[in-house]
C-alpha positions as CSV (number, residue, x, y, z in Angstrom):
1,X,-46.4,-35.8,31.7
2,X,-47.8,-34.2,28.6
3,X,-48.1,-30.8,30.3
4,X,-44.4,-31.1,31.4
5,X,-43.3,-31.9,27.8
6,X,-45.4,-29.0,26.5
7,X,-43.8,-26.6,29.1
8,X,-40.4,-27.8,28.0
9,X,-41.2,-27.2,24.4
10,X,-42.5,-23.7,25.1
11,X,-39.4,-22.8,27.0
12,X,-37.1,-24.1,24.3
13,X,-39.2,-22.1,21.7
14,X,-38.9,-18.9,23.7
15,X,-35.2,-19.4,24.2
16,X,-34.7,-19.7,20.5
17,X,-36.9,-16.7,19.8
18,X,-35.1,-14.6,22.4
19,X,-31.7,-15.7,21.2
20,X,-32.7,-14.8,17.6
21,X,-34.0,-11.5,18.7
22,X,-30.9,-10.7,20.7
23,X,-28.6,-11.7,17.8
24,X,-30.6,-9.5,15.5
25,X,-30.1,-6.5,17.7
26,X,-26.3,-6.9,18.1
27,X,-24.8,-3.4,17.2
28,X,-23.4,-3.6,13.6
29,X,-20.4,-1.7,14.8
30,X,-19.6,-4.8,17.0
31,X,-20.7,-7.5,14.6
32,X,-21.1,-6.7,11.0
33,X,-23.2,-9.8,10.5
34,X,-25.9,-8.5,12.9
35,X,-29.1,-6.9,11.7
36,X,-29.5,-3.3,10.9
37,X,-29.8,-1.0,7.9
38,X,-26.3,0.6,8.1
39,X,-24.1,0.2,5.1
40,X,-20.4,-0.4,5.6
41,X,-18.4,0.8,2.6
42,X,-15.0,-0.8,1.9
43,X,-12.3,-0.2,-0.6
44,X,-12.3,-3.6,-2.3
45,X,-10.5,-2.3,-5.5
46,X,-7.1,-1.3,-4.0
47,X,-6.8,-2.6,-0.4
48,X,-5.7,-6.0,0.3
49,X,-7.4,-6.0,3.7
50,X,-10.4,-3.6,3.3
51,X,-11.4,-1.7,6.5
52,X,-15.0,-0.5,6.9
53,X,-15.2,3.3,6.5
54,X,-17.2,3.7,9.7
55,X,-14.3,2.0,11.6
56,X,-11.7,4.6,10.5
57,X,-11.5,7.0,13.4
58,X,-8.5,8.9,11.8
59,X,-7.0,8.7,8.3
60,X,-4.4,10.7,6.3
61,X,-3.1,9.9,2.8
62,X,0.7,9.6,2.5
63,X,2.9,9.3,-0.5
64,X,6.3,7.5,0.0
65,X,9.4,6.7,-2.0
66,X,11.6,3.6,-1.8
67,X,15.1,4.2,-3.1
68,X,16.3,0.7,-4.0
69,X,19.9,1.8,-3.9
70,X,19.9,2.3,-0.1
71,X,21.5,-0.4,1.9
72,X,18.3,-1.4,3.7
73,X,16.4,-1.7,0.4
74,X,19.0,-3.8,-1.5
75,X,17.0,-7.0,-0.9
76,X,14.4,-5.5,-3.2
77,X,16.8,-4.1,-5.7
78,X,18.3,-7.4,-6.5
79,X,21.8,-8.9,-7.0
80,X,24.4,-8.5,-9.6
81,X,24.9,-5.6,-12.0
82,X,21.9,-6.4,-14.1
83,X,19.4,-6.7,-11.1
84,X,17.7,-9.4,-13.0
85,X,16.2,-10.8,-9.8
86,X,15.0,-7.5,-8.4
87,X,11.5,-6.1,-7.9
88,X,11.6,-3.9,-11.0
89,X,12.5,-7.0,-13.2
90,X,9.8,-9.1,-11.6
91,X,7.1,-6.3,-12.1
92,X,8.2,-5.9,-15.7
93,X,7.8,-9.7,-16.3
94,X,4.4,-9.8,-14.5
95,X,3.1,-7.1,-16.9
96,X,4.8,-8.0,-20.2
97,X,5.4,-11.7,-20.0
98,X,2.6,-12.9,-17.8
99,X,0.1,-10.2,-18.7
100,X,-1.0,-10.5,-15.0
101,X,-1.0,-6.8,-13.9
102,X,-3.0,-4.0,-15.3
103,X,-1.0,-0.8,-15.7
104,X,-2.3,2.8,-15.9
105,X,-1.0,6.2,-16.9
106,X,-2.7,8.1,-14.0
107,X,-3.2,7.8,-10.4
108,X,-7.0,7.9,-10.8
109,X,-6.8,4.7,-12.8
110,X,-8.8,6.0,-15.7
111,X,-6.2,5.7,-18.5
112,X,-5.0,2.1,-19.0
113,X,-1.7,1.5,-20.8
114,X,-1.2,-1.0,-23.5
115,X,1.8,-3.4,-23.0
116,X,3.6,-1.5,-25.9
117,X,3.0,1.8,-24.2
118,X,4.3,0.4,-20.9
119,X,7.4,-1.0,-22.6
120,X,8.1,2.3,-24.2
121,X,7.8,4.1,-20.8
122,X,9.9,1.5,-19.1
123,X,12.9,1.4,-21.5
124,X,13.1,4.7,-23.3
125,X,14.5,7.9,-21.9
126,X,13.5,11.4,-22.9
127,X,16.2,11.7,-25.5
128,X,15.3,8.3,-27.1
129,X,18.1,6.3,-25.5
130,X,17.6,2.9,-24.1
131,X,18.2,2.4,-20.4
132,X,19.3,-0.4,-18.1
133,X,17.2,-2.1,-15.4
134,X,19.5,-1.0,-12.6
135,X,18.8,2.6,-13.5
136,X,15.2,2.2,-12.4
137,X,15.6,2.6,-8.6
138,X,12.6,4.6,-7.5
139,X,9.5,2.7,-6.3
140,X,6.8,5.1,-5.1
141,X,3.6,4.2,-3.4
142,X,0.6,5.8,-1.8
143,X,-1.0,4.6,1.4
144,X,-3.5,5.6,4.1
145,X,-2.2,5.9,7.7
146,X,-5.3,5.2,9.8
147,X,-6.6,4.2,13.1
148,X,-9.0,1.3,13.0
149,X,-11.2,1.7,16.1
150,X,-12.8,-1.7,15.7
151,X,-9.5,-3.4,16.3
152,X,-7.9,-0.5,18.3
153,X,-4.9,-0.5,15.9
154,X,-3.0,2.0,13.6
155,X,-2.6,0.5,10.2
156,X,-1.0,1.2,6.8
157,X,-3.4,0.7,4.0
158,X,-1.4,0.8,0.7
159,X,-3.4,1.8,-2.3
160,X,-1.2,1.7,-5.4
161,X,2.5,1.5,-6.6
162,X,4.1,4.0,-9.0
163,X,7.0,3.0,-11.1
164,X,9.2,6.1,-11.6
165,X,12.1,6.8,-13.9
166,X,14.6,9.1,-12.1
167,X,15.5,12.3,-13.8
168,X,19.2,11.3,-14.0
169,X,18.0,8.1,-16.0
170,X,15.6,10.2,-18.0
171,X,18.4,12.2,-19.6
172,X,18.0,14.9,-16.8
173,X,14.6,15.9,-18.2
174,X,12.9,15.4,-14.9
175,X,11.5,12.3,-13.5
176,X,8.9,10.3,-15.4
177,X,6.1,8.2,-14.3
178,X,6.3,4.7,-16.0
179,X,2.9,3.3,-14.8
180,X,0.6,3.0,-11.8
181,X,-0.4,-0.5,-10.5
182,X,-3.1,-1.3,-8.0
183,X,-1.5,-2.6,-4.8
184,X,-4.1,-5.3,-4.5
185,X,-3.2,-6.7,-7.9
186,X,0.5,-6.5,-7.1
187,X,0.1,-8.3,-3.8
188,X,-2.1,-11.0,-5.1
189,X,0.0,-11.8,-8.0
190,X,3.3,-12.1,-6.1
191,X,1.6,-14.1,-3.4
192,X,1.4,-16.9,-6.0
193,X,5.0,-16.3,-7.4
194,X,7.4,-17.2,-4.6
195,X,10.3,-17.1,-7.1
196,X,10.1,-13.3,-6.9
197,X,11.7,-12.7,-3.5
198,X,12.9,-10.1,-1.1
199,X,16.5,-11.5,-1.0
200,X,18.2,-12.2,2.2
201,X,21.9,-12.0,1.4
202,X,22.9,-13.5,4.7
203,X,20.5,-16.3,5.0
204,X,18.8,-17.6,1.8
205,X,16.5,-19.9,3.9
206,X,14.8,-16.7,5.2
207,X,13.9,-15.1,1.9
208,X,10.4,-13.8,1.6
209,X,7.9,-13.0,-1.1
210,X,7.0,-9.4,-1.9
211,X,3.6,-9.8,-0.2
212,X,5.3,-10.7,3.1
213,X,8.0,-8.0,2.7
214,X,5.3,-5.3,2.4
215,X,3.3,-6.8,5.2
216,X,6.4,-6.6,7.5
217,X,7.4,-3.3,5.9
218,X,11.0,-4.6,5.2
219,X,12.0,-1.4,3.4
220,X,13.0,2.1,4.1
221,X,10.9,4.9,2.5
222,X,10.8,8.6,2.6
223,X,7.6,10.6,2.7
224,X,7.3,12.8,-0.4
225,X,3.8,14.1,0.2
226,X,1.0,14.0,2.6
227,X,-2.6,15.2,2.3
228,X,-2.6,19.1,2.4
229,X,-4.8,21.9,1.1
230,X,-2.4,22.8,-1.7
231,X,-1.9,19.1,-2.7
232,X,1.9,20.0,-2.7
233,X,4.9,17.9,-2.3
234,X,7.0,18.5,0.8
235,X,9.9,19.9,-1.2
236,X,7.3,22.4,-2.8
237,X,6.4,23.6,0.7
238,X,9.9,24.6,1.6
239,X,10.9,28.2,1.2
240,X,12.3,28.6,-2.4
241,X,15.1,30.9,-1.0
242,X,16.3,28.2,1.4
243,X,20.0,27.4,0.7
244,X,19.5,23.6,0.6
245,X,15.8,23.0,-0.3
246,X,16.2,19.2,-0.8
247,X,17.9,18.7,2.7
248,X,15.1,20.8,4.4
249,X,12.5,18.7,2.6
250,X,14.1,15.5,3.9
251,X,14.1,17.0,7.5
252,X,10.5,18.0,7.1
253,X,9.6,14.5,6.0
254,X,11.3,13.1,9.1
255,X,9.4,15.6,11.2
256,X,6.1,14.4,9.7
257,X,7.1,10.8,10.5
258,X,7.8,11.7,14.1
259,X,4.4,13.5,14.3
260,X,2.6,10.3,13.2
261,X,4.6,8.4,15.8
262,X,3.6,10.9,18.5
263,X,0.0,10.8,17.5
264,X,0.0,7.0,17.8
265,X,1.7,7.1,21.2
266,X,-0.8,9.7,22.5
267,X,-3.7,7.4,21.8
268,X,-2.8,5.3,24.8
269,X,-1.9,8.1,27.3
270,X,-4.4,8.7,30.1
């Protein structure tokens, strides 16, 4: 009987030992908690859902612009003439009144702006005139289009938002960057502020927070730039002698979008 109990105990011990050993040898690409000396870098500063660098099979940086005046984007623009419930107003309140969002003067996030500097950038045009909220209708952002091989999915990993004053608003002196904001900070702040909403003009019971609106990509945007050797905007890559440079740039941006779509479709072809 004692021998039988010892045998059972030995088998249990071996089972636990083998199970521990097997768990320790799980490939880290399959289970990040498994043993191993590989390091998985993640962007925990800008990304809301960081993806391990080793899991990115393909990635390209894309710069996009949301024109809030477009019909599809009106839920972000806000209602009424003042647009006091729009995304620009709510971002301004988050920075100035709540002091909840850090703002920067550069896309490398090395030059922080004071609230006074942000207010000056936000409200004052190149000729010193004050402007109205409704005249701030460009919301730019940079994201990575990538393929996550661990989950076999293409994803959009937004990095930051850029508030832009249009040239027409800036006394026709060229567009002006107001500030850069980390997307992670933007997303987390508005997750906790449901009063700031993507407005459903047809059904107010289905209004969404900005975090959900970006998750579902409830906006229309145009590609302004993608990673290229010259770091050039799409419009700058158009022949300067073209009779309608802006229209051609728009068509080239659509062509880039279709190429991304074709690339995604080709992933599943045999």
